[in-house]
N, C-alpha and C positions, 0 to 999 in steps of 0.2 A: 504493500500500500504506500503510495507516495504521500507523505505527510506535509510536504512543503506547501501544497495548495489545498489542504484538507478543508472542505466546505460542507461535508455531509452533516445533516441535522440529526442529532441524537436525542431521542425523546425522554429517556429516563435512565436511572442508574441500572435498571435491569438489562438495558441494551448494551452496556459498556463491555460485557464479556466478549462481544464480537470485535472489539478493537484492541490494539496493543495496550499493555498495562501502563505505558507512559502517558496515555491520554487520561486515564483515571487519575494518575498521579498529578498531572498538571491541573486538572479541575480541583482536586483535593487541596493543593497548595493555595489556590486562589480563595476557595471558600473558607478554609481554616483561617487564613490571614484576615479576611473580612470579619469572620465571627469573633475572633479574639480582639481585634482593634475596635470594632463597633461597641463591644461590651465595655472595654477599658475606657473608651471615650465617654460613653454615657455615664459611667461611674465617676470619672475624674472631672469632667467638664460640665456635663449637663445637669445631673442631679443636684450638685451643690449650687448651681446657678439659680434654681427656683428660689432659694432663700435670698440670694443676692439681688434678684430683680427688684427694682425700686417702686414699681406700681402694680396694681392688680392686673392691668392689661399685659404687662411684660411677664408677670408670673404665669398668666394663662398661656401666652405664646411659648414661654420656655417649657412649661409643662407639656405642651403638645410636642415640642421638639424632643424632649426627653423620652416621652412615650414612643415616639417614632424611632429614635435611636436604639432603644431596647428592642423594639420590634424588628429592626434590621438585623440585630444580633441573632434574634430567634430564627429569622428566615435563613440566614447563612449557616447557623449552627445545625438547622434541620437538614440542609443540603449536605453538610459534612457527615452527619449521622447516617444519611442514606448511602453515602459512599463508604461508610465504615472508617472514616478518618477522624481520629481523636483530636480534639482541639483544646481541652481544658488545661493541659499542662504547657501549652505553647506560650511563649513570651510575646507581649505586644511591642509595638515600636516604642523606642525611647521618647519619641515626641509626646507620648501620653504621660510622661513623668512631669510635664510642665504643670506647676501648681496654679490653680485658679484662685487668686487672692481677692479679686474684686470684680465689679461689673465691667470695667474696661477690659480686663483680661478676657472675659467671656465673649464680649462683643467682637474683639479682634480675632479671637479663635474662630468664631462662627463665620465672620466676614471673609477671612483669608484662608485659614487651614482647611475649612470644609470645601473650599474650591478644589483641593487635591482629591477629595473623595468623589466629587462630581466628575472630575476628569477620569478617574479610575472607572467609575460606573459607565461613563460614556464609551469607554473602550470595551465594555462587556455587553452592550445592548444588542450586538449582532453575534454573540458567542454561538458556536456550533452546538454546545450542550444546552438544550432548550430550557431545562430547569434553572440554570444559571442566568440565561438570557431573561427569563421571566422575572427573577428576583431583581436583576439590574434595572429592568424597565419599571418595575413596581416601586422601587426605592428611589429612583432618580428624581421624580418630582418632589418628594419629601426632602431630599438633600438640597434641592434647589431652594426650597422654602427655608431651610436652615441657614444657607448663605444669605438669603434675603433678610432673615431676622437679624443676622449679625450686622448687615449693612444698615438696617434701620436703627439698631442700637448705636452704631458709630455716628450716624448722621444726627441722631438725637443728642448724643453727648457733645458733639461739636456745636450744635445750635444752642444748647443750654449754656455752654461756657467754653469759649475758645481756648481757655486755659487747659482744657482736657487734651488738646492737640499734642502737647509734649508727652503726655503719658501714653497716648495712643501710639505715637511714633516710637516710643521706647519699647512697648510691648511688641509691635510689629518687627522691630529690629532684632528682638530676642527670638521670636517665633520663626521668622522667615528662613534662616539657615537650617533649622531643624525640619521645617516642612519640605525643603528640597530633598531631604533624605527619604521622604515618604515613597519615592518612586524607585528606589533601588539603584544598583550599580549600572553604569552605562552599558557594559558588556555582560549583563546578567544571563547566565545559562537558563535560568528559570524563565525569564521573559522570552528568550528565543523559543523555548518550548511552548509557551502560551500562544505566541504568534503563529508558530508552525501548525498548531492544532486548531487554529481559527477561534481561539478563546479571546484573544486581544488583537487589536488592530495595529498598535504602534509599539515601538521600543520605549524604554524608560527615558532616554534622552529627549525624545520628541514630546513625551508627556510632561517632563520637567520644564521644557522650554515653553510649552503651552501654559503651564502654571505661572511661570515668571511673567509672561505677557498679561495674564489676567490680573495678577496682583499689581502689576505696574499700572494697568488701566484703573484699578480701584484707587490706588494711591494718588494718581494724577487727578481723578475726579474730585477727591476730597482734599486736595492740596496737602497730602501727607508726604513724608520723606520716604522715598523708595530705598530700602536697604541695598547695600552692595552685594554682588555675587561672591560667595566664599571662594577662596583660592582653588580648592579642589574641583570646583565646577567652572572655573573661569574659561578654560578652553572649550569645554563642551557647550557652554551657554554664550559664547562670544557674540553670536548673531541673534540671540533671543530678544 
């Protein structure tokens, strides 16, 4: 079977026995990563933010956001379990060690870090494994809402007091380099596997460049300071 241009649609985990084991392995790597990181993000960022939200309206919106993030974890964990892929002992990305100290932290996380999740999902919405494609399509609009919520928070903070700008810039400067790591190594063997089996469309470098462009657009719109590109990505992102 030529896997370089694999585009056959696979309907369920029961059908995977007809394909090489590396296809199941590739799917499992993706869904386990999402299951682990969705849960960690909900626990670290979203649940505490309900308390931090300054108004009933924002507490309501953050509650919706939190419910959806836990829901995303459940959907990806269910896919992992169908594949027989354990996820509970897997470590999340170090990005999720970022402590949410205040409302500004949460707003910048949602407005910028969640862009990375949108980009990842966008690369899965045509996945050859249909259960994964469905989860990506179902969760994409909700992740888009989460980014929109973050942008609303940042906009409100700037409108209320332009003095918040320095704090927002500071949080963005701390988060941006960590968020770039979200996409993995430029020459990732795993990502080559994902693209070869039609699970993802692009390489890590292309997704990372997309992320930089979107964060730059956000920063420009709100007259925020765009953080510099870390040295380890300088060559890769020179034209981003």
